[in-house]
N, C-alpha and C positions, 0 to 999 in steps of 0.2 A: 323352871323359873327362873328368869338372868341373878349370877351373882352378884355383886356389889363390884366385884375389882371386873368384871369382861364391863361395864356399865363404860366404871372410870377408865381402863386405857379405851374404848369406841370413843368416852368423850376428848377425851386426848391426841385421838388420830386425828380429827372431823377441825381442829380450825388449820393441823399441816391439808388435809385434803381439796378444805377451802382455798387453801392461799396455794397448793399447783393451783387448781385448775384459774384461781383469779389470775395468773401469774401465765397461763398456754393462750387463755383468752385473746390478746390483746396479737399475740404471732398466728392465730386461729385466722381471727379478725384481719391482719393487716395481709396472712397471704390471698385470703377472696379479696378485697377490695386490686389487691396490686391487681391478683386477675382477671377482675372488671374492668381496671385501667387496663390493661391489654389488650382485653377486647376489645374497648370503645373503639384504641387506636388502632389496629389489624385496620387496615385497608382491606373494603369487599372487593370483592371477583371484579367488578365493573372495575376500579381501581386499581387492582393490580395489572388487568388487561392490561390499561392503560399506560400505567410504568410500564409493562412488557414491550408494548410495542414500540418503546422509546430503542428501550433493548438491542429488541430485536432492528432495526432498522440501522446501526449502529455495526452490530456485531455478527451479525446473517444476513442479512436481506442482499450483501451483496451475490452472493452465490445462494440462496433458496430465494430469491427474489422476493420483492413487499408483494407480489400476489402469492405466494408461498408456493408456485405453480416449479421454483427451480430450472433447471437448465438442460434442457433434452441430451440426451447426452453424457451428461457433465455431473449434474446436483440435482440430487433426485426431490421430488417435490415433500413439501410438507402438509400441503392442503390435499386432503382426505387420504393422507398415508395410512397405511397397512401397519406398518414398519414404526411409525409413530406410535398410531391409538391401539395398537396391538400391549406394545408394552410401554406405555411413554416413562418408565422408571428407569426405564433403558439405556433414555432418551439426555440423562441425566450425566450418566458415566462418560458416555458418549461426547460430550459437554464436557467434559471433565478431563476425556483422556483419547478422546480423537477417535477418529475410525478410519484402521485401511484396510483394503479388500474391499471384496466383492460383496453387494449386497441388494435383496430382489426388494423392487417397491414395486407395490401396482404389479408385480406380472412385470416388470420391467429392471434388466440386470444395470446398474452402476458400479462405476471401481475407481471412484478416486479417492483422493482423498478430506479427511475431513479435521480440520485441524483446533490441538487442542485449546483448550481456553479458559485455564488456569487466572488468564490476569484477571476476568469478570468474578464478582462477587459472587458467593449464596446465591443470595437478594435479587441479584441479575438477572445468575440466570433460571432460577425460578420463576421471577416473573418474563424471563421473556418466553419459557419453554413451557407456560399459562399463555401465556396470548398466543403462542402457537397451535394448543390445542383447543381454542375456544373461537376461532377464524377462519376462517378460509371454508364454511358447512362445519368443520371438526366439530365431531358430539358434544364436546367440554372436558373440564378435566380442570385441575389443578396440580402443581410443585408446590412444598413451602421449601424455603430455606433449611430448613433442618435436614430436610432431608440428605440437602444440595452437601450441607456439612458434614453428616455422614458419612455418605460419597466420595468428600474428599479427603476424606482422615484414611477412609480406605485406601483410597490413590497413593495419599502420602508416604503410608505403609509401605505404597510398593515399588516406591522413589527414593529418589536420593538427596538427598538435601541441598540449598545452593551451597556453594561449598568458596562463597564470594559475593560481592556487591554488585558483582558485574553478569553473576551467572542468571540461570530462571531457574526458578525452583520446581519439581514437580513432571523435572524431566528425568523416563523411566532409565533403568541402566542400561538396560538393552537394547534400546530406540539410540542413546547414548550414545553403547560402542559400533555400533551399525550402520550411525550417521559419520561418526568419524574416519578423520583419513589424515593421514602425517603429513607436520609440514613442514614445506621444502626448505623453508627457512632455520637454522640452526639455533634453537633452544638459545643459548649464550647471546646469539643478538639479535634477536628478534627485539622487538619494541614496540609495545603494545597501547595502540591508542584509546581513551576509556572517556565515555561519557554519561555521567551519572546516574545511571540502570540501565544502562548498555552492554549488552554481550562484547566478547573481547574479538579486537581484531587489530593485527599487527599490523606495524608503518606499511612491511609488505603488499596485507591483504587492505589498506587504503588506501596504495597507489592502485594499486589493479581496480578497488572497484570502482575511484574516480573514475579512471579511463571510459571505463562502462558505461557507469552511471553520466556522462557524458554524452557518449557516443548511443545512447538504448533510450535512457530516463528523461534526461532534461528538455527538452523539443516540449512536453508533456505537462511534466511536473516542475519547471522551470531551474535555474542554478541552484539558488536558496531553497527548493525544493518547498515553497508559499504554493504551488499549484494555477498551471494556464488552465486548458484544455484537461488535464488531467489533474488530481486530486496534491490533495498538500501531503506531505509527508514527513513536516515538522516530527522530532523526536516527542511530541508528548502527545503527541498520537501514535507514530511507529511502536512505541515503547508498549502504550496498552492493550494494541496488537498482539505481540510478541510473533518469535521465529517463526514458529514453525505456521502461524495466519497468513505471517508475509510471506513464507516461501510456496505457500498453497497458489498464490496467486500472483506470485513472479512465475513460478513454474506452469501454472495452466491458462493463466488468462484472465476475464472476464467480459461478461455480456459488453458489457456500456465500455471499452474498447480498449481496453486492456492486452498488449499483445502475448502468446503463449510464447517465455523466450524459452523455457526451460523444456517443454513434449516438442517446438517445434523444433530443436540441439543446434537452437544461435546461444543459447547459455548450456552449462553443461551442470549438471549434478554441484556442481563444488562450489561455480562462478552465482549458483541459488541459492545455496545455505547461504555464500560471502555479501551477495546483495539485500538477501533479509537484514545480516544483521545489520551492513555499512549504512543503511536509512536511519537505523535506530540513533545514529550519532550526529550531534551540529554537523549541521554542513559544511564542509571548507568553505574559506571565504574566499572570493577573485582578488586576487587583486587588484592595485590600481590600472590604469590602463588611461594613460592620457594623449598630448596632441604627440606629447617628446616619443611617447609608445610606436603612435601612430605613426611618424614618417619614419622612426625603425626599420618599419612592415611595406613605403613604398619600393616599387618597381614600378619600372617602364622601359619596357622591353623593346619597345618600338616610339621614340622619340615625337613626338609633332610633328616640326617640323621632316620627318621621312618619310614619312603614309598620304600614302594618296592622294593628289589633289582631289581626281575624280577617281570615279565608281570604275575599278575593275576587274568585274565581271557582270555578264551577263543576267545572274537574278535579281527579280522582282523581290525587289527588299521592304515592300509595305507588305506583300504578302508572304515574308520569312519567319515559321515557328521555332523559338527555343524550347525546346523540350528537354524538364527535367527529369539526369538518370543518377536520380539518387544516392542508391549504396553503389555506386562506379563512381561515384563526386565528379561528375559528366555533366554536358549538356549538348546535349546535338538539336543542330540545326540544320533546319524543312524546310527544301524549294515547298512552299504552300503547293503550285501550280505544278510541280511535277512528280510532287512527294517522292523525292528524294532526298538523300541524305546528304546533304550539301558539309557540315562537316561535325565532328564531335570532337569535343573542344576540352578539355583536361581543367578543375575548375575549382573551387574553394570545397569542405566536407560537407555532402547531403547539403543540396545546393535548396534554397527555399521560394526561392521567384525570380524574376525576370523580366526587365525592366527594358525599354524603347527607351532614348533618348529624344529630347526635341526636335534634333534633325533628319531624325530617322536609321539615322549613320551607325548607332553606339546597342552594344544590348550589357545595360550590364546585371549581373551575376551574383545573388549574395547568399552565403551559406550560412548553416549553423555557428560555422566557425568565426562567423564577422569578418570574412575573410568576401571581399569585391574587386569583380574581373571584369577587366573592358575591354570587351571584341568588339572588330570592327567589322563591318558587314561592308565594305570598302575594294576590301583587296579581294587581288585573285581568289584568295581561299582563306574567307575570313576567321579571323585567330586575335589572343587575343591579344591586347598591346601596349596593356599597363595591369596591374594590381594592387592592390592594399590593404590593411589588416584593418580595424574602426571599432575593435572593442573582441572583447572573448567571448561571444555572445551574439548571436541577430537573431531575424526573423526577413525583413521586410526591407530595401530599398527604393529612394524612388527622386529625383532630379525636378529642377525648378523650371519652367515651359511659363513660365508670364512674363507678358512682352519685357523686354530689356536685362531680365534675368535667365535667358533661355540657359539652360544647360552649366549656370553657373556656382549652383549650390547644388547640394545633395543630401539625402538624409535620409 
């Protein structure tokens, strides 16, 4: 039989229990509601694959190709890749940390460099990998952003933090030491170029990089890097790619026609690293080059009144070939009848084209440096008779041939 005391005690506890229950009910209900909302908002696998295709195209397709087949001998395939499908989670670490050294994919050895992609968000990496796992005949699967975030935290725990606004966070200390090299510029006299978000480049490095860019890159990517036959390389694009990513393309090239400047030996590893940093900065603005500057470069090597009145050689100038010797900055004049070299003429840097005058007497050549050379085919040995620089950069030249304006205007 229950005592009156116990009944009273329980009756006093009952309101408290009800109060606690009522106070927790909204919290539980709210959590359930939030979970339901989150589930409703979570994109479907189809939506994630569509989103992942965009991320893959932007960050991965240049090496692994839109078909997922990679590039034989250089970049491994992701399509039906045993390396990817055996351990999809491993791909998360590779995306965040990069990969160097030999790997075997579908029985084939590859020894290229996979740059780290820490500049991509957790969701972008997750979606790109999910796209790869569900494309090109792959069996399926998915990676979520939580998994990427967990791997990123582990990667950052083994990496140094950004030392300043122009450093790239997530660079492993050992990698940083391996890639580093003493600067030939004394620390006290080194001035640093800074574009927000770009890695440091000293004034001396910047000047060297400008020269390299003009000689090797401007022809395709443009002086202001807005793209031409090559893709644009403006900082809003290059900074998102990051230094390691850019170094791979500068070193190895791409199937789209980008030369392998590093692995071919034309650029040193230090120059490859420099160019990867340089193109993340705003491009230097070219100075004005007007009529006054043009006239200052005009050189008349043989005055018009001292040139031959008639042809002084036996060459058939209607069958004369002007062949560009690009790397040496020369043009070879070849007799089309005999196939013999008539003369090799020194011209401007990286001649792009040669044009014949209306009369057929003169050959105009123009180089990437904007210099035009005038070659007289009437001379005993055809040679330059004048030159002028008409700009900081050029690709083509032509003279007027309309009746009454023959060779009067040059464009």
